[in-house]
C-alpha positions as CSV (number, residue, x, y, z in Angstrom):
1,M,-121.0,77.9,89.1
2,I,-124.6,77.6,90.3
3,P,-126.7,75.7,87.7
4,V,-130.5,75.5,87.7
5,T,-130.2,71.9,89.1
6,K,-127.7,69.2,90.0
7,P,-128.4,65.5,90.1
8,F,-128.5,63.9,93.5
9,L,-125.9,61.1,93.8
10,P,-126.1,58.4,96.4
11,P,-123.1,57.1,98.3
12,L,-120.7,55.6,95.8
13,N,-120.3,52.4,97.7
14,D,-124.1,51.7,97.6
15,Y,-124.0,51.9,93.8
16,Q,-120.9,49.9,93.5
17,N,-122.5,47.1,95.5
18,Y,-125.2,46.8,93.0
19,V,-122.7,47.0,90.1
20,S,-120.7,44.1,91.6
21,G,-123.9,42.0,91.4
22,I,-124.4,43.0,87.8
23,W,-120.8,41.9,87.1
24,D,-121.4,38.6,88.9
25,R,-124.6,37.8,87.0
26,N,-123.4,39.2,83.6
27,W,-127.1,40.2,83.0
28,L,-127.0,43.8,81.8
29,T,-130.4,44.5,80.2
30,N,-133.5,42.7,78.9
31,N,-135.7,42.9,82.1
32,G,-132.9,41.9,84.5
33,P,-133.4,41.3,88.3
34,L,-132.7,44.9,89.2
35,V,-135.2,46.3,86.7
36,Q,-137.8,43.9,88.2
37,E,-136.9,44.9,91.7
38,L,-137.1,48.6,90.9
39,E,-140.5,48.2,89.2
40,K,-141.8,46.3,92.3
41,K,-140.5,48.9,94.7
42,L,-142.0,51.7,92.6
43,K,-145.3,50.0,92.5
44,D,-145.3,49.8,96.3
45,Y,-144.1,53.3,96.8
46,L,-146.7,54.8,94.4
47,G,-149.5,52.4,95.1
48,V,-150.2,51.7,91.5
49,A,-151.2,48.5,89.7
50,Q,-148.8,48.5,86.7
51,I,-145.5,50.3,86.1
52,F,-143.0,49.8,83.3
53,F,-139.5,51.1,83.5
54,T,-138.5,52.7,80.2
55,G,-135.4,54.2,78.6
56,N,-136.5,57.8,79.0
57,G,-139.6,59.9,79.6
58,T,-140.2,60.7,76.0
59,I,-140.4,57.1,74.8
60,A,-142.8,56.5,77.7
61,I,-145.2,59.1,76.3
62,Q,-144.9,57.6,72.8
63,I,-145.6,54.1,74.0
64,G,-148.4,55.3,76.2
65,L,-150.1,57.0,73.2
66,K,-149.6,53.9,71.0
67,S,-150.9,51.6,73.7
68,L,-154.2,53.4,73.7
69,G,-154.6,53.1,69.9
70,L,-154.7,56.9,69.3
71,T,-154.5,58.1,65.7
72,K,-156.4,61.5,65.6
73,E,-156.7,64.6,67.6
74,I,-155.3,64.9,71.1
75,I,-156.0,68.0,73.2
76,T,-152.9,69.1,75.1
77,T,-151.1,71.9,76.9
78,P,-148.9,74.5,75.3
79,F,-147.0,75.0,78.6
80,S,-144.7,72.1,79.0
81,Y,-141.4,70.6,77.8
82,V,-141.4,70.1,74.0
83,A,-141.5,66.2,74.4
84,T,-145.2,66.5,75.3
85,T,-146.1,67.9,71.9
86,S,-143.4,66.2,69.8
87,S,-144.5,62.8,71.1
88,I,-148.0,63.4,69.8
89,I,-146.7,64.4,66.4
90,W,-144.2,61.5,66.3
91,E,-147.0,59.1,66.8
92,G,-148.9,60.5,63.9
93,C,-151.6,62.3,65.9
94,I,-152.6,65.9,65.8
95,P,-151.9,68.2,68.8
96,V,-154.8,70.6,69.6
97,F,-153.8,73.2,72.2
98,A,-156.0,74.3,75.0
99,D,-154.7,77.3,77.0
100,I,-153.6,77.2,80.6
101,K,-155.0,78.8,83.8
102,E,-153.3,81.9,85.2
103,N,-153.1,80.6,88.8
104,D,-151.3,77.2,88.3
105,F,-150.2,77.2,84.7
106,N,-151.9,73.9,84.1
107,I,-154.3,73.2,81.2
108,D,-157.7,74.9,81.6
109,P,-160.6,72.4,81.7
110,E,-162.9,75.0,80.2
111,K,-160.6,75.4,77.2
112,I,-160.4,71.6,76.9
113,E,-164.2,71.5,76.5
114,E,-164.1,74.2,73.9
115,A,-161.5,72.4,71.8
116,I,-163.3,69.0,71.5
117,T,-164.3,68.0,67.9
118,P,-165.6,64.7,66.5
119,D,-162.0,63.7,65.9
120,T,-160.8,64.2,69.5
121,E,-159.7,61.0,71.0
122,A,-157.8,61.9,74.1
123,I,-156.5,64.6,76.5
124,L,-152.7,64.8,77.2
125,A,-152.1,67.1,80.2
126,T,-149.0,67.9,82.1
127,H,-148.8,68.3,85.9
128,V,-146.7,71.4,85.4
129,Y,-143.9,71.7,88.0
130,G,-145.5,68.8,89.8
131,N,-148.7,70.7,90.7
132,P,-151.8,68.7,90.0
133,C,-154.0,69.4,87.1
134,D,-157.7,69.6,87.9
135,V,-158.0,65.8,87.6
136,N,-161.6,65.7,88.7
137,A,-162.8,68.2,86.0
138,I,-160.7,66.5,83.4
139,A,-162.1,63.1,84.3
140,D,-165.6,64.4,84.1
141,I,-164.9,65.9,80.6
142,A,-163.3,62.6,79.4
143,K,-166.2,60.5,80.7
144,R,-168.9,62.7,79.0
145,H,-167.0,62.7,75.7
146,N,-165.6,59.2,75.8
147,L,-162.0,60.4,75.7
148,K,-158.8,58.8,77.1
149,I,-156.6,60.7,79.6
150,I,-152.9,60.6,79.5
151,Y,-150.9,62.6,82.1
152,D,-147.4,63.7,81.5
153,G,-146.1,63.3,85.1
154,A,-142.5,64.1,84.3
155,H,-142.3,66.6,87.2
156,A,-144.6,64.7,89.6
157,F,-142.8,61.8,91.2
158,G,-143.2,62.2,94.9
159,C,-146.3,64.4,94.6
160,N,-149.6,63.2,96.2
161,Y,-153.1,64.6,95.6
162,N,-156.0,63.8,97.9
163,G,-154.0,61.1,99.6
164,K,-152.7,59.2,96.6
165,S,-149.8,59.5,94.2
166,L,-150.4,62.1,91.5
167,L,-149.1,59.4,89.1
168,A,-152.1,57.2,89.8
169,Y,-154.6,59.3,87.9
170,G,-155.7,58.9,84.3
171,D,-155.7,56.0,81.9
172,V,-152.0,56.3,81.5
173,T,-149.4,58.4,83.3
174,T,-145.9,58.8,82.2
175,C,-142.9,59.9,84.2
176,S,-139.3,61.0,83.6
177,F,-136.4,59.7,85.6
178,H,-133.9,62.0,83.9
179,A,-130.9,63.1,85.9
180,T,-132.5,66.5,86.5
181,K,-135.5,65.1,88.2
182,V,-136.3,64.7,92.0
183,F,-136.0,61.0,91.6
184,H,-133.7,59.8,88.8
185,T,-132.1,56.8,87.2
186,V,-129.6,58.9,85.2
187,E,-131.7,58.4,82.1
188,G,-135.1,56.7,82.4
189,G,-138.8,57.0,82.6
190,A,-141.9,55.0,83.4
191,I,-145.4,54.2,82.1
192,I,-148.1,53.7,84.7
193,C,-151.5,52.2,83.8
194,H,-154.4,50.4,85.5
195,D,-156.0,48.3,82.7
196,N,-154.6,44.9,82.0
197,A,-155.2,45.1,78.3
198,V,-153.3,48.4,78.1
199,A,-150.5,47.0,80.2
200,A,-150.2,44.1,77.8
201,H,-149.8,46.5,74.9
202,V,-147.2,48.5,76.8
203,S,-145.2,45.4,77.7
204,L,-145.1,44.3,74.1
205,Q,-144.4,47.7,72.6
206,R,-141.6,48.3,75.0
207,S,-139.8,45.2,73.8
208,F,-140.0,45.1,70.0
209,G,-143.5,43.6,70.0
210,H,-142.4,40.0,70.7
211,V,-142.2,37.5,73.5
212,G,-139.4,35.0,72.8
213,D,-139.9,33.9,69.2
214,E,-143.6,34.9,69.0
215,H,-144.2,38.3,67.4
216,F,-147.5,39.9,68.3
217,A,-147.3,43.6,67.4
218,V,-145.2,46.4,66.1
219,G,-142.9,47.5,68.9
220,I,-139.8,49.5,69.8
221,N,-136.9,49.2,72.1
222,G,-138.1,51.1,75.1
223,K,-136.3,49.1,77.8
224,N,-133.8,50.2,80.3
225,S,-130.7,48.6,81.8
226,E,-129.6,47.1,85.1
227,F,-127.1,50.0,85.6
228,H,-129.9,52.6,85.5
229,A,-132.1,50.4,87.7
230,A,-129.3,50.3,90.2
231,M,-129.2,54.1,90.4
232,G,-132.9,54.1,90.9
233,L,-132.8,51.6,93.7
234,C,-130.0,53.6,95.4
235,N,-131.9,56.9,95.1
236,L,-135.3,55.7,96.1
237,V,-134.2,55.2,99.7
238,H,-133.1,58.8,99.9
239,L,-136.3,60.3,98.4
240,E,-137.7,61.7,101.7
241,Q,-134.3,63.4,102.4
242,I,-134.2,64.8,98.9
243,I,-137.7,66.3,99.1
244,N,-137.1,67.7,102.6
245,S,-133.9,69.4,101.5
246,R,-135.6,70.9,98.4
247,K,-138.5,72.0,100.7
248,A,-136.1,73.9,103.0
249,I,-134.4,75.6,100.1
250,S,-137.8,76.6,98.6
251,S,-138.7,78.1,102.0
252,W,-135.6,80.3,101.9
253,Y,-136.7,81.7,98.5
254,D,-140.1,82.2,99.9
255,E,-138.7,84.4,102.7
256,L,-136.1,86.3,100.7
257,L,-137.7,87.0,97.3
258,H,-139.9,90.1,96.7
259,S,-143.5,89.4,97.6
260,S,-144.7,90.8,94.3
261,L,-143.4,87.8,92.4
262,Q,-146.1,85.4,91.3
263,R,-145.7,81.7,92.0
264,P,-147.9,78.9,90.7
265,A,-150.7,77.9,93.1
266,A,-151.4,74.2,94.0
267,L,-154.8,72.7,94.5
268,P,-155.8,72.0,98.1
269,G,-154.9,68.5,99.0
270,T,-151.5,68.6,97.3
271,E,-148.4,67.2,98.9
272,Y,-145.6,68.7,96.8
273,N,-142.2,67.4,95.8
274,Y,-140.5,70.8,95.4
275,A,-139.3,69.8,91.9
276,Y,-139.0,73.4,90.7
277,Y,-139.0,77.0,92.0
278,P,-140.5,79.1,89.2
279,V,-141.2,82.8,89.5
280,V,-143.1,85.1,87.1
281,L,-141.2,88.3,86.3
282,P,-143.1,91.5,85.4
283,S,-142.0,91.4,81.8
284,E,-139.7,89.5,79.4
285,A,-137.4,92.6,79.5
286,V,-137.1,92.2,83.3
287,L,-136.6,88.4,82.9
288,N,-133.7,89.1,80.5
289,K,-132.2,91.6,82.9
290,V,-132.4,89.1,85.8
291,V,-130.8,86.3,83.7
292,D,-128.0,88.6,82.6
293,Q,-127.3,89.8,86.1
294,L,-127.3,86.2,87.5
295,N,-125.1,84.9,84.6
296,K,-122.5,87.6,85.5
297,K,-122.2,85.8,88.9
298,N,-122.0,82.4,87.2
299,I,-125.6,81.6,88.2
300,Y,-127.7,79.9,85.6
301,P,-131.5,79.7,85.9
302,R,-133.7,78.2,83.1
303,R,-136.8,79.3,81.2
304,Y,-139.0,76.4,82.1
305,F,-141.1,76.5,79.8
306,Y,-140.2,78.5,76.7
307,P,-141.4,78.9,74.1
308,S,-145.2,78.3,74.3
309,L,-145.5,75.1,72.4
310,N,-148.4,76.3,70.2
311,T,-145.9,78.6,68.5
312,L,-143.4,75.9,67.4
313,S,-142.2,76.4,63.9
314,Y,-143.1,73.0,62.6
315,L,-146.8,73.2,63.5
316,T,-149.3,73.6,60.7
317,D,-152.1,75.0,62.9
318,K,-150.8,77.6,65.3
319,K,-153.9,78.3,67.5
320,A,-153.4,81.2,69.8
321,C,-153.0,80.5,73.6
322,P,-152.6,84.0,75.0
323,V,-152.1,83.0,78.7
324,S,-149.4,80.4,77.9
325,E,-147.7,82.7,75.4
326,N,-147.7,85.5,78.0
327,Y,-146.4,83.3,80.9
328,S,-143.8,81.5,78.8
329,L,-142.1,84.9,78.2
330,R,-142.0,85.7,81.9
331,V,-141.4,82.5,83.9
332,L,-138.0,81.7,85.2
333,S,-137.0,78.6,87.2
334,L,-134.4,79.3,89.8
335,P,-131.6,77.0,91.0
336,L,-132.9,74.3,93.3
337,Y,-131.0,71.1,94.2
338,V,-129.7,69.2,97.2
339,G,-126.6,71.0,98.4
340,L,-127.6,74.5,97.4
341,L,-126.4,76.7,100.3
342,Q,-128.5,79.3,102.1
343,D,-126.0,82.1,101.3
344,E,-126.2,81.2,97.6
345,V,-130.0,81.5,97.8
346,E,-129.6,84.8,99.5
347,Q,-127.3,86.0,96.7
348,I,-129.7,84.9,94.0
349,S,-132.6,86.5,95.8
350,R,-130.7,89.8,96.2
351,I,-129.9,90.0,92.5
352,I,-133.5,89.3,91.5
353,N,-135.0,91.8,94.0
354,S,-132.6,94.5,92.7
355,C,-133.9,94.0,89.1
356,I,-137.7,94.4,89.8
């Protein structure tokens, strides 16, 4: 079977060495030494002021929203994983959708501007597939309208834009370290911020709202364990190898797939992490045909991202986003992971080419 992705696993002995230390200390969670070490190494790697390791990427978004005190409208993208939208609703805010651009599938700054109302408090944008949003245009809009910026950077670990980590932009950026990601801790996520007051809120809210016996705020359990931190520490040292391997596989697809297939464009100045290999098929019918033919050979791509989030059944205000709705029907992410063989990429490409 060829799945859409497989988690990278480090040498077992490396992980077992960390686990032996956990056994010796008998300190399993509650901000243990491996969590602290991972946060320090992630700060250094990303060049950011504050980072908080969390239980997953969804709780990271929820705490990020809460830490900024948001309660009203948040302009967001319809083309992302559902956690981007559901976190807004979960926190009692209202998602307002701004359509995406056709070239990179990221939120369109012009549509953001059009969606602003007196109740707008923030912009929550996703760096789709790890390709940067137009961070300069979004920063300009936020400054003129006094809005907060949250970036969902679930796909963006290891990406740089204009010489710095893509995760260093915005008031808050969240990340997912789920097993499917380029860098993973099995389950996990992170909140990155730059303001000390926001960081203090995040720290409290991640740990029930109290420090020792002193209770300061309403909080939640957003922490992560020593075992997950150990996996992160093991994987971080292999990150360059992981990205280079994914880059090589992506180049095989580039050479083999039909040139008519559209791919998302990246802004100049982007250093990419090769997190995904999405292609745009001519129609949903062709996409379904491709999926059917691949599945017959035990090859399983995924529709990242489907459906367009503005069409979710539980939304009360379903504003049309025609670009996102169109692309969500036609975008297919192809298998991409360390260990995928060139002849497997050739087989996948032959099947796709025969369908279009």
